[in-house]
C-alpha positions in Angstrom: 39.4 39.0 10.4 39.4 37.8 6.8 40.3 34.3 7.9 37.2 34.0 10.1 35.0 35.3 7.2 36.5 32.5 5.0 35.7 29.8 7.5 32.1 31.1 7.9 31.4 31.0 4.1 32.9 27.5 3.8 31.2 25.3 6.4 31.6 21.7 5.4 28.9 20.5 7.8 26.4 22.9 6.3 27.2 21.7 2.8 27.0 18.1 3.8 23.7 18.7 5.6 22.3 20.5 2.5 23.4 17.7 0.2 21.8 15.1 2.5 18.5 17.1 2.4 18.6 17.2 -1.4 19.3 13.4 -1.6 16.5 12.7 0.9 14.1 14.9 -1.1 15.0 12.9 -4.3 14.5 9.6 -2.4 11.1 10.7 -1.0 10.1 11.8 -4.5 11.0 8.5 -6.0 9.2 6.6 -3.2 6.1 8.8 -3.7 6.1 8.0 -7.5 6.4 4.3 -6.8 3.5 4.4 -4.3 1.4 6.2 -6.9 2.2 3.5 -9.5 1.4 0.8 -7.0 -1.9 2.5 -6.0 -2.9 2.7 -9.7 -2.1 -1.0 -10.2 -4.1 -1.9 -7.2 -7.1 0.1 -8.5 -6.9 -1.7 -11.8 -6.7 -5.1 -10.1 -9.7 -4.1 -7.9 -11.8 -3.2 -11.0 -10.9 -6.5 -12.7 -11.7 -8.4 -9.5 -15.2 -6.8 -9.2 -15.9 -7.4 -12.9 -15.0 -11.1 -12.4 -17.3 -11.3 -9.3 -20.1 -9.7 -11.2 -19.6 -12.1 -14.1 -19.6 -15.1 -11.9 -22.8 -13.9 -10.1 -24.4 -13.2 -13.5 -23.6 -16.8 -14.7 -25.0 -18.3 -11.5 -28.1 -16.2 -11.7 -28.6 -17.1 -15.4 -28.2 -20.8 -14.6 -30.7 -20.5 -11.7 -33.3 -18.8 -13.9 -32.8 -21.4 -16.7 -33.3 -24.3 -14.2 -36.4 -22.6 -12.8 -37.8 -22.2 -16.3 -37.2 -25.8 -17.1 -39.1 -27.1 -14.1 -42.1 -24.8 -14.4 -45.2 -26.5 -15.9 -45.7 -25.6 -19.5 -49.1 -24.3 -20.5 -51.1 -26.6 -22.6 
């Protein structure tokens, strides 16, 4: 009977499966952290892109207003 109790407590398949679960949990955690970093970088790039777009639109509008003011008849 004691021999069967020993084999029940030492199940190599159970230990291997538990080890694989721990490794997979670590891998998923690392992937999750990388995805969070990538998302943060994308958000930063998106903000810079919109600031650039607003800047270009601002320059174009400023030039349009200046050209309109140059061609308006001056009072006098």
